[in-house]
C-alpha positions in Angstrom: 104.0 102.0 107.5 107.7 103.0 107.6 108.6 103.1 111.3 105.0 103.3 112.6 102.8 100.6 114.0 99.4 101.1 112.4 96.8 98.9 114.2 94.2 99.3 111.4 94.2 100.0 107.7 91.3 101.3 105.6 91.9 100.5 102.0 90.2 101.8 98.9 90.5 100.3 95.5 89.6 103.1 93.0 89.2 103.3 89.2 90.2 107.0 89.4 93.6 108.2 88.3 95.9 108.7 91.3 96.0 112.5 90.8 92.2 112.7 90.7 91.9 110.4 93.7 94.3 112.4 95.8 92.5 115.6 94.9 88.9 114.5 95.1 88.7 111.6 97.5 91.6 111.8 100.0 90.8 115.2 101.8 87.4 114.2 102.8 88.5 110.9 104.3 91.5 112.5 106.0 89.1 114.8 108.0 87.2 111.8 109.5 87.7 110.8 113.1 90.4 108.2 113.6 92.3 108.9 110.4 96.0 109.6 111.1 97.7 109.3 107.7 96.8 108.8 104.1 98.8 107.7 101.1 97.7 106.8 97.6 99.4 104.5 95.1 99.6 103.9 91.4 99.1 100.4 90.1 102.4 99.5 88.2 101.1 96.4 86.4 97.4 96.5 85.8 95.9 93.2 84.7 99.0 91.1 85.3 98.6 87.5 84.3 101.0 85.5 86.4 98.9 85.3 89.5 95.3 84.4 90.2 92.9 87.2 91.0 89.6 87.2 92.9 89.6 91.0 93.3 88.6 93.3 90.4 91.5 95.2 89.0 91.9 98.9 90.0 94.0 101.9 89.1 94.7 103.5 92.4 95.1 102.1 96.0 94.1 104.4 98.8 95.8 103.4 102.1 94.6 105.1 105.3 96.2 104.4 108.7 93.4 104.6 111.2 92.4 104.0 114.8 89.4 102.1 116.2 87.6 105.5 116.2 87.4 105.4 112.4 84.1 104.8 110.6 84.3 104.4 106.8 82.8 106.9 104.4 80.2 106.3 101.7 81.7 104.6 98.6 81.4 106.0 95.1 80.7 104.0 92.0 84.4 104.0 91.2 85.6 102.8 94.6 85.6 99.6 96.6 86.9 99.2 100.2 88.2 96.8 102.8 89.3 97.2 106.5 92.2 95.3 108.0 93.6 94.9 111.5 97.1 94.0 112.5 97.6 90.3 113.3 99.2 89.6 116.7 102.6 88.6 115.3 105.1 91.3 114.5 106.2 92.6 111.1 109.4 91.2 109.7 112.2 92.8 107.7 114.5 95.8 108.1 114.0 99.5 108.7 116.1 101.4 106.2 115.4 104.9 107.6 114.0 105.9 104.1 110.4 106.6 103.2 108.2 103.9 101.8 108.0 104.7 98.1 106.7 101.4 96.7 104.5 98.5 97.8 104.1 94.8 97.0 100.5 94.3 97.8 99.3 90.7 98.4 95.8 89.4 99.4 95.4 85.8 100.3 92.7 83.5 101.8 92.5 80.0 103.2 90.7 77.5 101.0 88.6 76.5 104.0 87.9 78.6 107.0 89.3 76.0 109.4 92.6 76.4 107.6 93.1 80.0 108.4 95.5 79.5 111.3 97.5 76.9 109.3 97.8 79.4 106.4 98.8 82.1 108.8 101.5 80.0 110.4 103.0 79.1 107.0 103.0 82.7 105.9 104.6 84.0 109.0 107.1 81.3 109.7 108.1 80.1 106.2 107.0 82.4 103.3 107.5 85.9 104.8 110.4 84.8 107.0 112.5 83.6 104.1 111.8 86.8 102.1 112.7 89.0 105.0 115.9 87.0 105.7 116.9 87.2 102.0 117.5 91.0 102.3 116.0 91.7 98.9 117.2 95.2 97.7 114.5 97.7 98.2 112.4 95.6 100.6 112.0 96.9 104.1 109.1 95.8 106.4 106.5 93.1 105.7 103.4 93.4 107.8 100.4 91.0 108.0 96.9 92.2 108.5 93.5 90.4 108.8 90.3 91.4 107.2 88.0 92.8 109.9 84.9 91.6 108.1 86.1 88.1 107.5 84.5 88.4 104.1 86.5 88.5 100.9 90.3 88.3 101.0 91.2 87.1 104.6 94.8 88.3 104.9 96.8 91.3 103.6 100.6 91.0 103.4 101.9 94.5 103.0 105.5 94.6 101.7 107.0 98.1 102.0 109.8 99.2 99.7 112.1 102.2 99.8 112.3 102.4 96.1 109.6 103.7 93.7 110.4 101.0 91.2 108.5 98.4 93.2 108.1 96.1 90.1 111.8 95.8 89.6 112.4 95.0 93.2 109.5 92.5 93.1 111.1 90.7 90.2 114.4 90.4 92.2 112.6 88.9 95.2 112.2 85.3 94.1 115.8 84.9 92.7 117.1 86.4 96.0 115.0 84.0 98.0 116.1 81.1 95.8 119.7 82.0 96.7 118.8 81.3 100.3 116.6 78.2 100.1 117.2 76.5 96.8 115.5 76.6 93.4 112.3 75.1 91.9 112.1 71.4 92.3 113.7 71.4 95.8 111.6 70.6 98.8 112.5 73.9 100.5 111.3 75.9 97.5 108.1 74.0 97.3 107.5 74.5 101.0 108.2 78.3 100.6 106.2 78.9 97.3 102.9 77.4 98.2 100.7 75.7 100.8 97.6 73.4 100.6 95.4 76.1 102.1 96.8 79.0 100.0 94.3 80.8 97.7 95.8 83.9 96.1 93.3 86.7 95.8 95.5 89.5 94.4 99.2 90.3 93.9 100.6 93.6 92.4 103.1 96.4 92.8 102.4 100.0 93.4 104.4 103.3 93.4 103.6 106.1 95.9 101.6 108.9 94.2 101.0 111.1 97.3 100.8 111.2 101.1 99.2 113.4 103.7 98.7 113.4 107.5 96.4 115.2 110.0 
């Protein structure tokens, strides 16, 4: 996050309002071994319809930057969780020097396990690369992570934004990328927009509700 290299992320998907989550859930997790920083985020477009979803919708995203010393807490009825590790390839984008105030949060999987590396190559060298190179206003770094359990969504693409209006920036992203590669119907656009192994698990935007560190 921001100018930091976080080797692992512990994510919680909560049905609690962000204020309640920050008050009731975050402090206990922040005290656990291996937790370095916490942030919690408000879902800006619950139940959006333009993307497939294999993950149940949630109100609040808890994002914990952790080390390998971390062990997850017990979950509540209102909370689900996933753990991710950084992929070997670097993040792409630009450091603006401003705090991360918004997120575009994307979970994807290969349609077949043998296609995971093919999907990863497409995402790193084509899809994410063109977004980063398009210099979309508000977008800073784009970092890929892989699900440590290999169950459920396989990859997380974490798009950091230095604007709290992540949804507005997200709506600008595709037109800005089109300026670089060409519009729908062109081979370059089709190559950028989708891949035979791509299965979209979740796409949404979030605004930062709070943050804390050890």
